[in-house]
Structure formats: structure tokens, C-alpha cells
C-alpha positions as CSV (number, residue, x, y, z in Angstrom):
1,X,71.9,-3.8,-0.7
2,X,71.7,-7.5,0.0
3,X,69.4,-6.7,2.9
4,X,67.0,-4.7,0.7
5,X,66.8,-7.6,-1.8
6,X,66.0,-10.1,0.9
7,X,63.2,-7.9,2.2
8,X,61.8,-7.4,-1.3
9,X,61.9,-11.2,-2.0
10,X,60.1,-11.9,1.3
11,X,57.4,-9.5,0.4
12,X,56.9,-11.1,-3.0
13,X,56.8,-14.6,-1.4
14,X,54.2,-13.4,1.1
15,X,51.9,-12.0,-1.7
16,X,52.2,-15.3,-3.5
17,X,51.3,-17.3,-0.5
18,X,48.2,-15.1,0.3
19,X,47.0,-15.4,-3.3
20,X,47.4,-19.1,-3.2
21,X,45.4,-19.3,0.0
22,X,42.5,-17.4,-1.5
23,X,43.1,-14.1,0.4
24,X,42.6,-12.1,-2.8
25,X,39.0,-10.7,-3.0
26,X,36.8,-12.8,-5.3
27,X,34.1,-11.3,-7.5
28,X,30.7,-12.5,-6.4
29,X,28.9,-14.3,-9.2
30,X,25.8,-12.4,-10.3
31,X,22.4,-14.0,-9.7
32,X,20.5,-14.1,-13.0
33,X,16.7,-13.7,-13.3
34,X,15.1,-15.3,-16.4
35,X,13.3,-12.4,-18.2
36,X,10.3,-14.8,-18.7
37,X,9.7,-14.6,-14.9
38,X,9.2,-10.9,-15.2
39,X,6.5,-10.9,-17.8
40,X,3.7,-11.0,-15.3
41,X,4.8,-7.8,-13.6
42,X,4.6,-4.2,-14.8
43,X,6.3,-0.9,-14.0
44,X,4.6,1.5,-11.6
45,X,2.3,4.0,-13.5
46,X,2.9,7.7,-12.9
47,X,-0.8,8.2,-12.0
48,X,-3.9,6.0,-11.9
49,X,-6.3,7.9,-14.1
50,X,-10.0,7.5,-14.5
51,X,-12.0,8.4,-17.5
52,X,-15.1,8.9,-15.4
53,X,-13.3,11.3,-13.0
54,X,-10.6,13.2,-15.0
55,X,-7.8,14.8,-13.1
56,X,-7.5,18.6,-12.7
57,X,-5.1,20.5,-10.5
58,X,-8.1,22.1,-8.7
59,X,-9.7,18.7,-8.0
60,X,-6.4,17.4,-6.7
61,X,-6.0,20.4,-4.4
62,X,-9.5,20.0,-3.0
63,X,-9.1,16.3,-2.6
64,X,-5.9,16.8,-0.6
65,X,-7.7,19.1,1.8
66,X,-10.6,16.8,2.2
67,X,-8.2,13.8,2.9
68,X,-6.8,15.6,5.9
69,X,-10.1,17.2,7.0
70,X,-11.1,16.0,10.5
71,X,-14.3,18.1,10.5
72,X,-15.9,15.5,8.2
73,X,-16.3,13.2,11.2
74,X,-18.9,13.4,13.9
75,X,-16.3,14.2,16.7
76,X,-14.2,16.3,14.3
77,X,-11.1,14.2,15.3
78,X,-10.9,11.7,12.4
79,X,-9.9,12.1,8.8
80,X,-8.9,9.8,6.0
81,X,-5.3,10.4,7.1
82,X,-6.0,9.1,10.6
83,X,-6.3,5.5,9.6
84,X,-4.3,5.8,6.4
85,X,-1.4,8.2,7.3
86,X,0.3,9.2,4.1
87,X,3.7,9.8,5.7
88,X,3.6,6.2,7.0
89,X,2.9,4.6,3.6
90,X,-0.8,5.0,3.9
91,X,-1.4,2.3,6.6
92,X,-1.8,2.7,10.3
93,X,0.5,0.4,12.3
94,X,-2.4,-1.2,14.2
95,X,-4.3,-4.4,13.7
96,X,-7.5,-2.5,13.3
97,X,-8.3,1.2,13.6
98,X,-10.2,3.2,16.2
99,X,-13.1,5.3,15.2
100,X,-16.0,7.3,16.6
101,X,-16.5,6.9,20.4
102,X,-13.4,4.7,20.5
103,X,-15.1,2.0,18.6
104,X,-12.7,-0.5,17.0
105,X,-13.1,-1.9,13.4
106,X,-13.0,-5.5,12.6
107,X,-10.6,-5.3,9.6
108,X,-7.1,-4.0,9.1
109,X,-7.0,-0.7,7.2
110,X,-5.0,-1.4,4.1
111,X,-2.7,1.2,2.4
112,X,-4.2,3.7,0.0
113,X,-1.0,3.8,-2.1
114,X,-1.9,2.2,-5.5
115,X,-5.3,1.3,-4.2
116,X,-6.9,3.2,-7.1
117,X,-5.5,0.5,-9.5
118,X,-7.1,-2.4,-7.7
119,X,-9.9,-4.4,-9.2
120,X,-12.3,-3.3,-6.4
121,X,-12.0,-1.6,-3.0
122,X,-12.1,-2.9,0.6
123,X,-11.0,-6.4,1.5
124,X,-14.4,-7.7,0.4
125,X,-14.7,-5.6,-2.8
126,X,-17.9,-3.9,-1.8
127,X,-16.9,-0.6,-3.5
128,X,-16.2,-0.3,-7.2
129,X,-13.5,2.4,-7.1
130,X,-11.7,4.8,-4.7
131,X,-14.4,7.4,-5.3
132,X,-17.0,5.1,-4.0
133,X,-14.7,3.9,-1.3
134,X,-14.1,7.4,0.0
135,X,-17.8,7.6,1.0
136,X,-17.7,4.5,3.2
137,X,-15.7,5.7,6.2
138,X,-17.6,9.0,6.4
139,X,-20.9,7.2,6.6
140,X,-19.7,4.2,8.8
141,X,-21.0,4.6,12.4
142,X,-17.9,2.9,13.7
143,X,-15.6,5.2,11.8
144,X,-16.5,8.8,11.1
145,X,-20.2,8.4,11.8
146,X,-21.5,11.1,9.5
147,X,-24.5,11.3,7.1
148,X,-24.2,12.8,3.6
149,X,-26.3,15.9,4.4
150,X,-24.1,16.6,7.5
151,X,-20.9,16.4,5.3
152,X,-22.4,18.8,2.8
153,X,-23.6,21.3,5.5
154,X,-20.2,21.3,7.1
155,X,-18.4,22.0,3.9
156,X,-21.0,24.7,2.8
157,X,-20.5,26.5,6.1
158,X,-16.9,27.4,5.2
159,X,-16.4,29.9,2.4
160,X,-12.9,28.5,1.7
161,X,-14.4,25.1,0.8
162,X,-17.2,26.6,-1.3
163,X,-14.7,28.4,-3.4
164,X,-12.5,25.3,-3.7
165,X,-15.5,23.2,-4.9
166,X,-16.4,25.9,-7.4
167,X,-12.9,25.8,-8.9
168,X,-12.8,22.0,-8.9
169,X,-16.3,21.6,-10.4
170,X,-16.8,24.7,-12.6
171,X,-20.2,25.2,-14.2
172,X,-22.1,23.3,-11.6
173,X,-24.9,25.2,-10.0
174,X,-24.4,23.5,-6.6
175,X,-20.9,22.0,-6.6
176,X,-20.6,21.3,-2.8
177,X,-22.0,17.8,-2.8
178,X,-21.2,14.6,-1.0
179,X,-20.6,12.9,-4.4
180,X,-18.2,15.7,-5.5
181,X,-16.3,15.4,-2.2
182,X,-15.7,11.7,-2.9
183,X,-14.6,12.5,-6.5
184,X,-12.1,15.0,-5.3
185,X,-10.6,12.6,-2.7
186,X,-10.5,9.9,-5.4
187,X,-8.6,12.1,-7.8
188,X,-6.1,12.9,-5.1
189,X,-5.6,9.3,-4.2
190,X,-5.0,8.4,-7.8
191,X,-1.7,10.2,-7.5
192,X,-0.5,8.1,-4.5
193,X,2.3,6.1,-6.2
194,X,5.8,5.2,-5.0
195,X,8.1,3.9,-7.7
196,X,10.9,1.8,-6.3
197,X,14.1,0.0,-7.3
198,X,11.9,-2.9,-8.4
199,X,10.6,-0.6,-11.2
200,X,14.2,0.2,-12.3
201,X,14.9,-3.5,-12.4
202,X,11.8,-4.2,-14.5
203,X,13.0,-1.4,-16.9
204,X,16.2,-3.3,-17.5
205,X,18.6,-2.1,-14.8
206,X,20.2,-5.3,-13.6
207,X,22.1,-3.5,-10.9
208,X,18.9,-2.0,-9.3
209,X,18.6,-5.1,-7.1
210,X,21.3,-6.8,-5.1
211,X,22.1,-10.5,-5.5
212,X,20.3,-11.3,-2.3
213,X,17.2,-9.4,-3.5
214,X,17.3,-11.3,-6.8
215,X,17.6,-14.6,-5.0
216,X,14.6,-13.6,-2.9
217,X,12.6,-12.8,-6.0
218,X,13.5,-16.2,-7.4
219,X,12.4,-17.9,-4.2
220,X,9.1,-16.0,-4.3
221,X,8.5,-16.9,-8.0
222,X,9.4,-20.6,-7.7
223,X,7.2,-21.0,-4.7
224,X,4.3,-19.9,-6.9
225,X,3.5,-16.6,-5.1
226,X,3.4,-14.7,-8.4
227,X,0.2,-16.6,-9.3
228,X,-1.7,-14.1,-7.1
229,X,0.8,-11.3,-6.6
230,X,1.5,-10.0,-10.0
231,X,0.9,-7.0,-12.3
232,X,2.0,-3.5,-11.6
233,X,1.0,-3.6,-7.9
234,X,1.9,-7.2,-7.2
235,X,-1.6,-7.9,-6.1
236,X,-5.0,-6.2,-6.0
237,X,-6.2,-7.9,-9.2
238,X,-8.3,-10.8,-8.0
239,X,-9.9,-12.5,-5.0
240,X,-8.4,-15.6,-3.4
241,X,-9.6,-17.9,-0.6
242,X,-7.8,-17.4,2.7
243,X,-6.8,-21.0,3.4
244,X,-6.4,-22.4,-0.1
245,X,-4.3,-25.4,1.0
246,X,-5.5,-25.8,4.6
247,X,-8.2,-24.1,6.6
248,X,-7.3,-20.5,7.7
249,X,-6.9,-20.4,11.5
250,X,-9.4,-17.5,12.0
251,X,-12.7,-17.9,10.1
252,X,-14.8,-15.4,12.1
253,X,-14.7,-13.0,9.2
254,X,-16.0,-14.8,6.0
255,X,-14.8,-12.1,3.6
256,X,-16.6,-11.4,0.4
257,X,-19.4,-13.8,1.5
258,X,-20.5,-11.0,3.9
259,X,-21.4,-8.9,0.8
260,X,-22.7,-11.5,-1.7
261,X,-24.0,-14.3,0.6
262,X,-22.8,-16.7,-2.0
263,X,-21.4,-20.0,-0.6
264,X,-18.4,-19.9,-3.0
265,X,-17.4,-16.5,-1.6
266,X,-16.7,-17.8,1.9
267,X,-13.2,-16.7,3.0
268,X,-12.6,-14.9,-0.2
269,X,-10.6,-11.7,0.1
270,X,-9.0,-9.3,-2.3
271,X,-5.4,-10.2,-2.7
272,X,-3.3,-7.4,-1.1
273,X,-0.7,-5.6,-3.2
274,X,2.9,-6.1,-2.1
275,X,4.3,-2.6,-2.9
276,X,5.7,-1.0,0.3
277,X,4.7,-4.2,2.1
278,X,7.7,-3.8,4.5
279,X,6.1,-0.6,5.8
280,X,2.4,-1.6,5.9
281,X,2.1,-4.2,8.7
282,X,0.5,-5.7,10.6
283,X,-0.7,-8.1,7.9
284,X,-3.8,-9.9,6.6
285,X,-7.5,-8.8,6.8
286,X,-7.5,-9.0,10.6
287,X,-4.1,-7.6,11.2
288,X,-3.2,-10.7,13.1
289,X,0.5,-11.0,12.2
290,X,3.0,-8.2,13.0
291,X,6.2,-9.5,11.4
292,X,6.8,-9.7,7.7
293,X,8.7,-13.0,7.7
294,X,6.0,-14.6,9.9
295,X,3.3,-13.4,7.4
296,X,5.3,-15.0,4.5
297,X,5.7,-18.3,6.3
298,X,1.9,-18.3,7.1
299,X,1.2,-17.8,3.4
300,X,3.5,-20.7,2.7
301,X,1.6,-22.9,5.1
302,X,-1.9,-22.0,4.0
303,X,-1.7,-20.7,0.5
304,X,1.0,-22.5,-1.5
305,X,1.7,-26.1,-2.2
306,X,4.6,-26.5,0.2
307,X,5.6,-24.8,3.5
308,X,8.4,-22.2,3.2
309,X,11.5,-22.7,5.3
310,X,12.8,-20.0,7.6
311,X,15.6,-19.3,5.1
312,X,13.2,-19.0,2.2
313,X,11.0,-16.6,4.1
314,X,14.0,-14.5,4.9
315,X,15.0,-14.5,1.3
316,X,11.5,-13.4,0.1
317,X,11.4,-10.7,2.8
318,X,14.8,-9.4,1.6
319,X,13.4,-9.0,-2.0
320,X,10.1,-7.4,-0.7
321,X,12.1,-4.6,0.9
322,X,13.1,-3.6,-2.6
323,X,9.5,-2.9,-3.3
324,X,9.5,0.0,-0.9
325,X,9.4,3.2,-2.9
326,X,10.0,6.9,-2.1
327,X,7.1,8.8,-0.6
328,X,5.9,11.7,-2.8
329,X,6.6,14.2,0.0
330,X,5.4,17.3,-1.8
331,X,2.3,15.7,-3.2
332,X,1.2,14.5,0.3
333,X,2.2,17.6,2.2
334,X,-0.6,18.6,4.6
335,X,-2.3,21.7,3.3
336,X,-3.7,24.6,5.1
337,X,-7.4,24.0,5.7
338,X,-10.2,26.6,5.5
339,X,-11.1,28.1,8.9
340,X,-14.4,27.3,10.6
341,X,-17.1,29.9,10.8
342,X,-20.0,30.4,13.3
343,X,-22.1,28.3,11.0
344,X,-19.8,25.3,11.1
345,X,-21.3,22.4,13.1
346,X,-19.7,21.8,16.4
347,X,-18.3,18.3,17.4
348,X,-20.9,15.8,18.5
349,X,-20.6,13.1,21.1
350,X,-23.5,11.2,19.6
């Protein structure tokens, strides 16, 4: 009996000593984010609609087929999905993409997710919307190397596409047109959205982000990054000069100046959106930086008022990973494409 009491007292003493030494788990203090900091951001929309190009199921279905259609390229090996693979967050993991005759482009192919919500399309803003943007790669001799009549002839040669265009554009006498193909692709792309934990946090769920992610957001905000990266897409809403604080290291590409020839547009590029940024490297208009933290530090050196430390870059990268959303796997599922016929143009090496 005395032995049991002694053992019991020793156990109590041990617990007391461990508690006094701090062995008891401590609750981590929550990182608080001022609601005022969140006012410049918005929750992901369910779709990015256009009054000029209303959504219909038939148009979406056609656009999905055309997005994956390699026969819309001169060599019949390149589609929209080649350079903007939807199962890889819409961005090829290469600095620049390879097109017709193995030609290499001079700019990084940005993600198509949320692109329909941007102020303009392409890094230099030369297209007004995703419908206009969809035409560019098909006509570009470095990319798909087609002409509008060739695209139309290819599509009209396949009864499956003729029927799909008739359903998507009912009442039109000749619905299989280059313009309608671009409209269908645009409508499909307007559904490319990936809501993330960041959206839940904006909606008021304080547990949607970890303390480390909240701290990363605070570092991002206090560094002034939100000045350009804001709104529902955390970017895509304005142009900014690459090299705002000090000259950008590579000035071979002068950005929007190549379109306008206006002096004030030199080195001006559309601000990229940050959604899914963890998955869409390499980064910048030339794809010159592969690692996310390195890209963040480079922005700190050339774009904000003070350089970012290695710790700050790591904190921001931690938060940015919370911007990665779930891919809409059913929406982007590769469809069965209409079979070719004897009339379908054959691949060309020219």
C-alpha cells in the first residue's frame, strides 16, 4: 500500500515538473489580418461572362473541341492546349513555346485560367478579349501558321464540326466561320476558373489559411505588392513598367511599345495575375526565372521600394500557394473530336 502511494506521488511530481518546464503543448497565437487589407481583393467569379458573346451549352461544347483541335494548325500537331495545357493550370512549363517548324516564340505563354477577366489580352495588350486573342495563335506564322480561309475549309470538311457550329450558332446561314470559331473558344475559356482557399478566406472563413499563410499575405501587403496585384485575379487589371525602381535586366523586349510605338509604353507589360502562380512558372514575360521565390525577390529588387529578404520571399511564396485552386476536371476533359474526311486538308510542311 505504501509502495503504491509513493509511485503515485512520484508520478504527480513528474507531471508538475514537466508543466513547469513548459512541456505542456501551447496553443499557437492566431495571426490576425486587418479586414481593411482585404478590401482591394475579390472572390473568384463562377464564370467570366460577356454580353457580346453570351454563353450557351452548345457554344461551350464546340469551344472545348476547338481548344483541343490540332487540325487547326498547319502541321496538324498544335492546338491551344499544346501551349496552354489545361491539366497543368493552363501554362506550359517552358520559358517560351515551340510552334510551326520548331520555331520558338519570344514570350512566355501565360495561363488561360481567369484570362477572360483581364483588362486586355497578351503581355502587350494587343487583343481586346479572349475571343480576339483566340485568333492570334492560329494566324501567327511562328505558332499554328494558318490563314482564316484555311481554318474555315478544315472545319467545313468535317460533318461533325458543321453540325456543332449549326447548334452553337443557330439561325446563321453559314455558321462555320473563323469569327465563330474564336467566339466558341472564348466562351469555353470564360469557364476556366479555379476557386481556392483564398476565396474561402475572403468570404470570412478565418481557418481557411494557416498562420504561416496569413503571415505571408501580410508580408506581401506591407511590401506594397497589392498595388498592382489586386482584384479578383490578383492582377491582370493594369499595365506596369518592368523595372519601376531600377532598370529591368533584359530590355530586348520593349513590351507594349511594340504595339503603340509610344515612348511612355516602353517596358510596359500587363501585370500578371497571381492565381495558381505556384503552378504556372517559369515567370515573367520572357520566362527567365524558374523558381517562385526567386521571382518574388526579383520583383522586390526591381518593382517595390525596398528589396525583400530571403525570409520575406519565402513567406510570400507560402501565401501564394494558397492561391492554387482545384482544376475543373470535368469541364476541361478532352472531348471526342470529329473524324477527318477525304476532304480534310492534309498536314503541310510549309
